[in-house]
C-alpha positions in Angstrom: -58.5 80.3 5.5 -59.3 79.5 1.9 -56.9 80.0 -1.0 -57.3 79.4 -4.7 -54.9 76.7 -6.0 -53.0 79.3 -8.0 -52.6 81.6 -5.1 -51.5 78.7 -2.8 -49.0 77.5 -5.4 -47.6 81.1 -5.9 -47.2 81.6 -2.1 -45.6 78.2 -1.7 -43.2 78.7 -4.6 -42.1 82.1 -3.3 -41.5 80.7 0.2 -39.6 77.7 -1.1 -37.5 79.9 -3.3 -36.7 82.3 -0.5 -35.6 79.6 2.0 -33.8 77.6 -0.7 -31.5 80.4 -2.0 -31.1 82.8 1.0 -28.8 80.6 3.0 -26.7 79.7 0.0 -26.2 83.4 -0.9 -25.4 84.3 2.7 -22.7 81.5 2.9 -21.3 82.7 -0.4 -21.2 86.4 0.3 -20.1 86.1 3.9 -17.6 83.2 3.4 -16.0 84.0 0.0 -13.5 86.6 1.3 -12.1 84.1 3.9 -11.9 81.3 1.3 -9.9 83.4 -1.0 -7.3 84.0 1.8 -6.8 80.3 2.2 -6.6 79.3 -1.5 -2.9 78.2 -1.2 -3.6 76.0 1.9 -3.4 72.4 0.5 -5.4 70.8 3.2 -8.3 73.3 3.0 -8.3 73.1 -0.8 -8.6 69.3 -0.6 -11.5 69.6 1.8 -13.3 72.2 -0.3 -12.8 69.9 -3.4 -14.6 67.1 -1.5 -17.4 69.5 -0.5 -17.8 70.6 -4.1 -18.1 67.0 -5.2 -20.7 66.3 -2.5 -22.7 69.3 -3.6 -22.6 68.2 -7.2 -23.9 64.8 -6.2 -26.8 66.4 -4.2 -27.7 68.5 -7.2 -27.6 65.5 -9.5 -29.7 63.5 -7.1 -32.3 66.3 -6.9 -32.4 66.6 -10.7 -33.0 62.9 -11.1 -35.7 62.8 -8.4 -37.6 65.8 -9.9 -37.3 64.3 -13.3 -38.8 61.0 -12.1 -41.6 62.9 -10.4 -42.4 64.8 -13.7 -41.9 61.8 -16.0 -43.9 59.2 -14.1 -47.0 60.7 -12.7 -48.5 57.4 -11.5 -47.4 53.8 -11.6 -46.9 52.7 -15.2 -48.1 56.0 -16.7 -45.6 58.3 -18.5 -46.1 62.0 -18.8 -45.5 62.4 -22.5 -46.0 66.2 -22.4 -43.3 66.5 -19.7 -41.0 64.3 -21.7 -41.5 66.5 -24.8 -40.9 69.7 -22.9 -37.8 68.2 -21.3 -36.4 67.1 -24.6 -37.2 70.4 -26.3 -35.6 72.3 -23.4 -32.5 70.1 -23.6 -32.3 70.7 -27.4 -32.8 74.5 -26.9 -30.1 74.7 -24.3 -27.5 72.5 -26.1 -27.8 73.4 -29.7 -29.3 76.9 -29.9 -28.3 80.2 -28.4 -31.4 80.4 -26.2 -30.4 81.3 -22.6 -31.7 79.8 -19.5 -33.8 82.8 -18.5 -35.4 82.9 -21.9 -36.1 79.2 -21.7 -37.7 79.6 -18.3 -39.9 82.5 -19.5 -40.9 80.6 -22.6 -41.7 77.4 -20.6 -43.9 79.5 -18.2 -45.7 81.1 -21.2 -46.4 77.7 -22.7 -47.7 76.4 -19.3 -50.3 79.2 -18.8 -52.9 77.8 -21.2 -52.8 74.4 -19.5 -53.1 76.1 -16.0 -56.0 78.3 -17.0 -57.9 75.5 -18.7 -57.2 72.8 -16.1 -59.9 70.9 -14.4 -58.9 72.1 -11.0 -59.5 75.7 -11.8 -62.7 75.0 -13.7 -64.2 73.2 -10.8 -63.6 76.1 -8.5 -62.1 74.0 -5.9 -60.3 75.6 -3.0 -57.2 74.6 -1.1 -57.6 74.7 2.6 -54.5 75.5 4.7 -54.4 73.3 7.8 -52.0 72.1 10.4 -49.8 69.3 9.2 -50.6 65.9 10.4 -48.1 64.2 12.7 -46.0 61.6 11.2 -46.3 58.0 12.5 -43.3 55.8 12.0 -43.9 52.1 11.4 -41.3 50.1 13.1 -40.0 46.9 11.4 
């Protein structure tokens, strides 16, 4: 089955978004009423504070990892466009009244010319969906 790169990326992003946020919202909507009942329980509040700190650490780790993937495309090569967009986004969020949704929409609008004129789309290449290869672990 052949897909264009844009269609494959769109389907992949929708599936990733669905499976990333659905469990979180289920935990929040189903568990929030019970957590409110136990707010005064010191032991449970302490445990939840630890969980909150762990979640903040995971989010920070993901932010750093994604930032490194965007900033350093290959060894020794810096993505200056990504750095400029990141800096402009930081400035827009910190020192202007631009909201996060507006920033995402603006970033998407700025990305479309690059996507439409990219070498991948102009070559007419296709992305083939295949079974994933098995992982082989190298033992030390």
